[in-house]
Every structure is written in structure tokens, then in C-alpha cells.
Residue, then its C-alpha position, 0 to 999 in steps of 0.5 A: m499499499k502506498l501509504q507508510l508508518n505514521d504518513t498523515l492523510l488529508i481529504t479535502g474537498d466540498s459537501i461530499t467531503d465534508c459530511g458533518r465532519d468537526r471544525p477547523f478539521g476532523e479526525s478520528g471520530g470527528l471525520g463526518n458520515g461519508y467516505a473520509s471516515q469509512v476509509f479512516a476505518l478500514l485503515k485502522a482496521v487492516y493496517p493498525q501498525l501504520h497509526i495512519r493519520v487521517l483528517n478531512t477539510g471538506v466544506g459544502g458548497d465549495t467549489t475550486l475559488e472556495l478552496e483557493e481561498r482557505w488552502e492556506t489553512d485548511v491544507k498547507n497548515l496542516k502538512p500533510d503527506w499525503l493530500s486527497i482531493m475531490i472538487g468540481t460538483n459546484d463548479v458545475w452545478r453553478q454553471i447548469g443552464k447557463p452558455e458559459a459553462e464549457q468555459s467555466l471548466t478553463a478556470y476549473e483547470n486553472r486554479l485545480r493546477k494553481l492548487i497541485e503546483d503549489i502543494k505538490p513539493s511538500l507531499k509525499g503522493l497526492i491522489l486526485m478523485t474525480p467529482y461525478l453524478l449518479e446518473s447513468n445517462k451520459n447525454d444528461r446535461m450535468r453529467s456530461l459536464m462532470d465527465q469533462c471535469g473527470v477527463i481534467v483531474k485525469k489528465l492532471a493527475e497523469e502531469y503530476d504524477a498523482v494517484f488517480v481515483d476515477t468515481q464515475a467508473a466506479f458509480d457506472a460499474v455498478a449501475s446495471d445493477i441499481y438506478l444511481a440515483e437511489l444510492s444519493f440522499n432525496w434522489d439528488r444524483v449528487h449526495p451519496d447516502g450510506a452504500g455510496h460512499m462506500v462506493l467512494a471508499r472502495a474506489f479510493l482504497n483500491a486507488i492507493g493499493f489497499n490489501w485486507e490482508g494488511k500487506 
């Protein structure tokens, strides 16, 4: 597994990451009720000897712009060994119905690139997770824009040698057996229920080489 002894993993993003975590940052029992908490629980249960510390600084409603504004306090000052970023849902959501939606993706890429370049030299490793939509129809306007964000995240992961987590692919893999919106609260297609968060946690752990035998 990529994480090693005494590593600190910081997970940041928007409401999908936040999930009611403690302030100023979530840790241990204060990680919220989402995938960050599930990731920590499985790391602690299967790799207890590594004493991995997990922090959560997700903030509901954040776009890349808001993440940039709190970057110093919520990311850099916490000095993580590993950083995971999943951001973009609100960048897309706020542009739905606007003619400039595609152009906003350029700003999304530029901001995300700026943040990566700022933090990458201080990290052991970077994890980039795609935004997603719990919608199987790829012609859906929001799904299409989210997929374009995913392409950007994959490109940046390749450029900066980051671990890439394709969350949309993880959800699409179960779409033949369940209507994806069923994995969200109030069928909003964005905020996962417990099972949806477990899909995210599994995709995250698979990407970092998690092994159930703890090897």
C-alpha cells in the first residue's frame, strides 16, 4: 500500500467530503459520516501497525474558488504527507443552464492546477478524485459537464504523477444492477447515502493499493 508508517492523509473537497465533520478539521471520530470516515476505519482495522492519521477539511458548497481561498489554513498549514482532493461538483452545478458552462471548465482546470503546483513539492503523494453524477445517461447536461471535469482531473493526475481515482467509473460499474440515483439522499444524484459513500471509499482504497491482508 502507498501510505506508510505514521503518514498523515488529508482529505478535502466539498459537501461530499464534509459530511458533518468536526471543525476546524475532522479527525478520528470527527471525520463525518461519509467516505473519509469509512477510509479511516478500514485503514485502522486492516493496517493498525501503520498508525495512519486521517484529517478531513471538506466544506459543503465549495467550488475550486472557495477551496483556493482557504488553502493555507485548511491544507498547507496542516502539513499532510498525502493529500486527496475531490472538487468540481459545485463548479458544474452553478453553471447548469448558462451558455458559458463549457468555458467555466477552463477556470476549473486552471485553479486546480495552481493548487496542485503549490502543494505538490511538500507531499509524499497526491490523490486526485473525479467529481461524478449519480446518473447513467451520459447525454444528461450535468453528467456531460461532470465527465469533462473527470477528463481534466485524469489529465492533471498524469501530468503531476498523482494517484487517480475515477469515482464516476466506480459508480457506473454498479449501474447495471441499481438505479444510480438510489445511492443519493433525496435522489439529488450528488450526495451519496451510506452505500454510495462505500463505493467512493472502495475506489479510493483500491487506488492506493489497499490489501485486505494488510500487506
